[in-house]
C-alpha positions in Angstrom: -0.5 0.1 0.3 1.2 3.7 -0.8 1.8 5.7 2.2 0.1 8.0 1.3 -3.0 5.9 0.9 -2.2 5.2 4.7 -2.5 8.4 5.9 -5.1 9.2 4.8 -7.1 5.8 6.3 -6.1 7.6 8.8 -7.7 10.8 8.6 -10.7 9.9 7.0 -11.5 9.0 10.8 -11.2 13.2 11.7 -13.7 14.0 8.5 -16.8 15.4 10.6 -19.3 17.6 8.1 -19.8 20.6 8.8 -23.1 21.4 11.1 -25.0 24.0 9.1 -24.9 21.5 5.9 -26.8 19.6 8.6 -29.7 22.1 8.3 -30.0 22.5 4.2 -33.3 23.1 4.4 -33.0 26.5 6.1 -31.6 27.9 2.8 -33.5 28.7 -0.4 -30.6 26.6 -2.6 -29.1 23.5 -0.9 -26.1 24.0 0.2 -23.1 21.7 -1.3 -22.3 18.6 0.9 -18.7 18.6 2.2 -16.1 16.0 1.3 -12.7 15.0 3.4 -10.5 17.5 2.0 -7.8 15.1 2.7 -3.7 14.6 3.2 -2.5 16.3 0.1 -4.2 19.8 -0.4 -2.0 22.2 -0.6 -2.5 26.0 -0.1 -1.2 28.6 -3.1 -2.4 26.5 -5.9 -1.3 28.4 -8.9 -3.8 30.8 -10.5 -4.5 28.9 -14.1 -8.3 26.8 -15.4 -5.8 23.6 -16.9 -4.1 21.3 -15.4 -4.5 18.0 -18.5 -7.3 18.0 -20.9 -10.1 15.2 -21.7 -12.1 16.7 -19.0 -14.4 19.2 -18.6 -15.7 20.9 -15.3 -17.9 23.8 -15.1 -20.9 25.2 -12.4 -21.8 28.8 -10.8 -20.5 29.0 -7.4 -23.8 30.4 -5.6 -25.1 31.8 -2.0 -27.6 29.3 -0.1 -29.7 32.5 1.6 -30.7 32.8 -1.7 -29.4 31.0 -4.6 -27.3 33.9 -6.6 -24.2 33.5 -8.2 -20.7 34.5 -6.3 -18.6 36.4 -8.0 -14.6 36.4 -7.0 -15.0 32.1 -5.5 -11.7 31.2 -5.3 -11.8 28.0 -6.4 -8.8 25.2 -5.7 -8.3 22.4 -7.3 -5.9 19.4 -6.7 -5.9 15.7 -8.3 -4.3 13.1 -8.8 -1.3 13.3 -12.3 -2.9 9.7 -15.1 -0.1 7.8 -13.2 -2.5 8.2 -9.6 0.0 10.3 -7.9 -0.6 13.9 -6.5 1.5 16.4 -8.3 2.4 19.6 -8.4 1.3 20.1 -11.9 -2.3 19.2 -10.6 -3.6 22.2 -8.3 -5.1 24.8 -9.8 -7.2 28.2 -8.5 -9.4 29.4 -10.8 -11.6 32.9 -9.5 -15.7 32.9 -10.6 -16.7 35.1 -12.9 -18.7 38.4 -11.8 -22.0 35.5 -12.2 -20.3 33.4 -10.8 -19.2 30.9 -13.5 -16.4 28.4 -13.9 -13.8 26.8 -15.9 -11.5 24.3 -15.2 -10.1 21.6 -17.2 -8.1 18.2 -16.5 -7.5 14.7 -17.7 -10.4 12.7 -16.7 -9.6 11.4 -13.0 -8.3 7.6 -12.0 -8.9 6.5 -9.1 -5.9 4.6 -7.2 -7.0 2.0 -4.1 -10.0 1.6 -3.4 -10.8 6.0 -3.9 -13.1 5.8 -6.7 -12.2 8.7 -8.9 -12.4 11.9 -7.6 -10.8 16.2 -7.9 -10.8 18.1 -4.8 -12.3 21.1 -4.8 -12.4 24.4 -2.1 -14.1 27.4 -2.4 -13.5 30.8 -0.4 -15.6 33.7 -0.9 -16.1 37.0 1.0 -19.1 36.9 3.2 -19.4 32.8 2.9 -17.8 29.8 5.2 -14.9 28.0 3.2 -16.4 24.6 1.8 -13.9 21.6 0.9 -15.7 19.4 -1.4 -14.8 16.9 -4.0 -15.9 15.9 -7.0 -16.5 12.5 -8.8 -16.8 11.9 -12.5 -19.2 9.8 -14.1 -17.1 7.0 -15.6 -16.0 8.4 -19.6 -17.7 11.5 -18.9 -15.3 13.8 -20.6 -17.6 16.7 -18.7 -20.0 17.4 -15.8 -21.1 20.5 -14.5 -20.9 20.8 -10.2 -22.5 23.9 -8.9 -21.0 25.0 -5.3 -23.5 26.1 -3.3 -21.9 27.8 -0.2 -23.6 28.9 3.3 -23.4 32.5 3.8 -20.8 33.7 6.9 -22.0 34.7 10.0 
């Protein structure tokens, strides 16, 4: 077993859900479900919207309160390379446009060990709680839409 997988398994037990997400009925738009950040997150991913070819992820960043788009949200992505290893070449940050839309292009992520194919996502925006989640592409998909709905901060 790869050493990073052992670390991931250990950290999986420490994963908890954000309590506000549990009250999705209180919001006009259901918040995006949080998911584990995992042990391979590194802040400061370069500003770019492409780390490969073959899979296009698009969506809109929205407020859970009223479904309004959120402009200028920072969306960080990190994922394994085609060989199933995390590296800096497969990290990126994109910023949502004035309509809250974003675009990220990569290779179709492979699964590894017991993990299904996935792309890690972290979203931050002024006035909102940070969101860490994951996108799980459908088998053989070349594109997907993944809206990111944030909970307003206190």
